[in-house]
C-alpha positions as CSV (number, residue, x, y, z in Angstrom):
1,M,0.1,-0.3,-0.3
2,T,1.1,3.5,-1.3
3,E,2.2,5.4,2.0
4,L,0.2,8.8,2.2
5,I,2.7,12.5,2.4
6,A,0.3,13.6,5.1
7,D,1.3,10.2,6.7
8,L,5.3,11.3,6.7
9,P,7.0,12.0,9.9
10,P,7.2,15.9,9.2
11,D,10.7,16.0,8.4
12,D,10.0,13.8,5.8
13,R,6.9,15.8,4.0
14,P,8.7,18.4,1.5
15,R,6.4,21.4,2.1
16,E,6.8,20.9,5.9
17,R,10.4,20.4,5.5
18,M,11.4,23.5,3.1
19,L,9.7,25.9,5.3
20,R,11.7,24.3,8.9
21,H,14.8,24.0,6.5
22,G,14.6,25.7,3.3
23,A,14.3,25.0,0.0
24,Q,18.0,23.7,-1.2
25,T,17.0,21.3,1.4
26,L,14.9,19.6,-0.8
27,S,15.7,16.7,-3.9
28,N,14.2,17.7,-6.7
29,A,11.9,15.0,-6.7
30,E,10.5,16.6,-3.8
31,L,10.0,20.2,-5.4
32,V,8.3,19.0,-7.8
33,A,5.9,16.8,-5.2
34,I,5.4,20.5,-3.9
35,L,3.7,22.0,-7.1
36,L,1.9,18.8,-8.2
37,G,0.6,19.4,-4.4
38,S,-1.6,15.5,-4.5
39,G,-0.6,12.3,-5.5
40,I,-3.1,9.2,-7.5
41,P,-4.1,6.3,-6.3
42,G,-1.8,3.7,-5.5
43,K,1.1,7.0,-5.6
44,N,1.9,10.0,-3.9
45,A,2.8,12.7,-5.3
46,I,6.9,11.9,-4.8
47,Q,6.2,9.0,-6.3
48,L,4.5,11.1,-9.0
49,A,7.2,14.2,-9.2
50,R,9.9,10.3,-9.3
51,D,7.7,9.4,-12.8
52,L,8.1,12.7,-14.0
53,L,12.1,13.3,-13.8
54,S,12.8,9.4,-14.8
55,D,14.6,10.9,-17.7
56,G,15.9,14.0,-16.2
57,L,15.4,17.7,-14.8
58,E,16.3,19.2,-18.4
59,A,13.9,16.9,-20.1
60,L,11.2,17.7,-17.4
61,R,11.5,21.3,-18.4
62,R,11.5,20.8,-22.7
63,R,8.7,19.0,-22.2
64,E,5.5,21.8,-23.0
65,A,2.4,22.2,-20.4
66,S,-0.6,21.0,-22.9
67,H,1.9,17.2,-22.7
68,L,2.7,17.2,-19.4
69,A,-1.2,17.6,-18.8
70,R,-2.1,14.7,-20.5
71,V,0.5,12.3,-17.8
72,G,-1.3,9.9,-16.6
73,G,-2.3,11.7,-13.2
74,V,-0.8,15.0,-13.7
75,G,-4.0,17.2,-15.6
76,P,-4.2,20.7,-16.9
77,A,-3.3,21.5,-12.9
78,K,-1.2,20.5,-12.3
79,A,1.1,20.6,-15.4
80,A,0.4,24.7,-15.7
81,R,1.7,24.9,-12.5
82,V,5.0,22.7,-13.2
83,G,5.4,25.1,-16.6
84,A,4.6,28.6,-14.8
85,A,7.6,27.1,-12.3
86,F,10.4,26.7,-15.1
87,E,8.7,29.9,-16.9
88,L,9.6,31.8,-13.8
89,A,13.5,30.6,-13.6
90,R,14.2,31.2,-16.6
91,R,12.9,35.0,-16.7
92,V,15.0,35.4,-13.1
93,A,17.8,33.5,-15.4
94,N,17.8,36.1,-18.5
95,H,17.2,39.0,-16.1
96,C,19.1,38.6,-13.4
97,A,19.5,41.7,-10.7
98,D,22.6,42.0,-11.0
99,D,23.1,42.5,-15.4
100,P,23.6,45.8,-15.4
101,P,21.7,47.8,-17.8
102,R,22.4,49.2,-21.1
103,F,22.7,52.5,-22.2
104,D,20.1,54.6,-23.7
105,P,20.2,58.4,-24.3
106,E,16.6,58.6,-24.1
107,I,15.8,56.8,-20.7
108,L,19.5,58.6,-19.0
109,G,18.7,61.8,-20.4
110,R,15.3,61.5,-18.6
111,Q,16.6,60.3,-15.3
112,L,19.6,62.9,-15.2
113,V,16.7,65.9,-16.7
114,T,14.3,65.0,-13.1
115,A,17.3,65.0,-11.0
116,S,18.8,67.8,-12.6
117,A,16.1,70.3,-12.3
118,G,16.9,73.3,-9.5
119,A,20.5,72.8,-9.8
120,R,22.0,76.3,-9.8
121,Q,25.4,75.4,-10.7
122,E,26.8,73.5,-13.8
123,R,27.9,69.7,-12.9
124,L,29.2,67.6,-15.2
125,G,29.3,63.8,-14.4
126,A,29.6,60.3,-16.1
127,A,28.3,57.2,-17.4
128,F,31.2,54.2,-17.3
129,L,30.3,51.3,-19.5
130,D,31.1,47.7,-21.1
131,S,32.6,46.4,-23.7
132,R,28.6,45.7,-24.4
133,Q,27.5,49.2,-23.4
134,R,26.0,48.6,-20.0
135,I,26.4,50.6,-17.5
136,I,29.0,49.8,-14.7
137,R,28.6,52.6,-12.8
138,Q,27.6,56.7,-12.9
139,R,29.6,58.4,-10.7
140,E,29.7,62.9,-10.7
141,I,32.8,64.2,-11.5
142,F,32.6,68.4,-11.1
143,I,30.7,71.3,-10.3
144,G,31.4,74.1,-11.0
145,T,30.6,78.0,-11.3
146,I,27.1,78.9,-11.9
147,N,28.2,79.4,-16.1
148,T,31.2,76.6,-15.9
149,A,32.4,73.6,-15.3
150,L,36.3,73.3,-14.4
151,V,36.9,70.1,-16.3
152,S,40.5,68.1,-16.8
153,T,40.6,64.9,-19.4
154,R,42.7,63.5,-16.9
155,D,40.9,63.1,-14.3
156,I,37.9,61.0,-16.5
157,I,40.3,58.8,-18.2
158,R,41.3,58.4,-14.3
159,C,38.2,57.9,-12.9
160,A,36.9,55.1,-15.9
161,L,40.0,53.2,-15.6
162,E,39.3,53.4,-12.0
163,E,36.3,51.6,-13.0
164,N,37.8,49.1,-16.0
165,A,35.1,51.5,-18.6
166,V,35.3,50.5,-22.2
167,G,33.5,53.3,-23.4
168,I,31.9,56.5,-22.0
169,V,28.9,59.0,-21.1
170,L,29.2,62.1,-20.1
171,Y,27.1,64.8,-19.4
172,H,26.9,68.1,-17.4
173,N,23.0,70.5,-16.9
174,H,22.6,74.0,-17.7
175,P,21.7,76.0,-14.7
176,S,19.8,78.6,-17.9
177,G,17.6,75.5,-18.4
178,D,18.5,75.5,-21.9
179,P,19.9,72.3,-23.0
180,S,21.5,73.8,-26.6
181,P,25.5,73.1,-26.3
182,S,27.8,75.9,-26.4
183,A,30.8,76.0,-28.0
184,E,32.9,75.5,-25.2
185,D,30.7,72.6,-25.0
186,L,31.6,71.6,-28.2
187,T,35.2,71.8,-27.9
188,F,35.5,70.2,-24.8
189,T,33.7,67.6,-26.3
190,R,36.5,67.1,-29.0
191,R,39.0,67.7,-25.7
192,V,37.9,64.4,-24.4
193,I,37.7,62.4,-27.7
194,D,41.5,63.3,-28.5
195,A,42.6,62.3,-24.9
196,L,40.4,59.1,-25.1
197,R,41.9,57.7,-28.0
198,L,45.1,57.7,-27.1
199,V,44.2,55.0,-24.2
200,E,42.1,53.1,-26.5
201,L,37.9,54.6,-24.6
202,T,35.6,56.2,-26.9
203,L,33.4,58.7,-25.8
204,V,30.1,57.5,-26.6
205,D,28.3,60.4,-25.4
206,H,27.5,63.3,-24.3
207,L,24.5,64.6,-23.1
208,V,23.5,68.3,-22.6
209,I,20.7,68.1,-19.5
210,G,18.0,71.0,-19.6
211,S,15.4,72.1,-17.2
212,Q,13.0,70.4,-19.5
213,K,14.7,68.1,-21.9
214,F,18.5,66.8,-22.6
215,Y,20.6,67.1,-25.6
216,S,22.5,63.8,-27.0
217,M,25.2,65.2,-29.0
218,R,25.5,61.7,-30.4
219,D,22.4,61.6,-31.9
220,R,22.5,65.1,-33.1
221,G,25.6,63.2,-35.0
222,V,28.4,65.9,-33.4
223,L,30.0,62.7,-32.1
């Protein structure tokens, strides 16, 4: 006679053991049994889970929910729970929280417009990018007077090398609210491009931040 999970000692029941000791203490069959929720006459949920895992966890992952639902003792509800668990795991793997965001001038520009609202001095910062143009780190580098920031290309390069960056996105605000680049902005940008080239770094973009909008030198063809 098949032993019911409810008849097992508490520490042998998958759900109770997971709550007490953590999911990492359970076998694959016990984890799948929790998803199944119940067995069938002659097989408890753990035994049914072992049958489903007879060809391995990867084989179970590849099975379509519609096909799994036709297995004896599974049905649509259990198959849907198993499929949903594998899909959630896939999404977590593909969108890990530690994965840095890719540089998008529209997203970064709008964030900086909000962050710079009301600033009375020019502030220059940089987003440092890896080889896939993902943002490794953002940092403020200079705070200037109401009209200008005293900027050293040497310090920009030093910060980039500290972050092991491949590319750089510079940004600075105009307290006047007008994001149109000045002649000084364009001269400074060209100077940075030349300096970065000597150490095999790339200026990917330079964003000028106004009170309500921003100017991307890359998108406008200045770079």
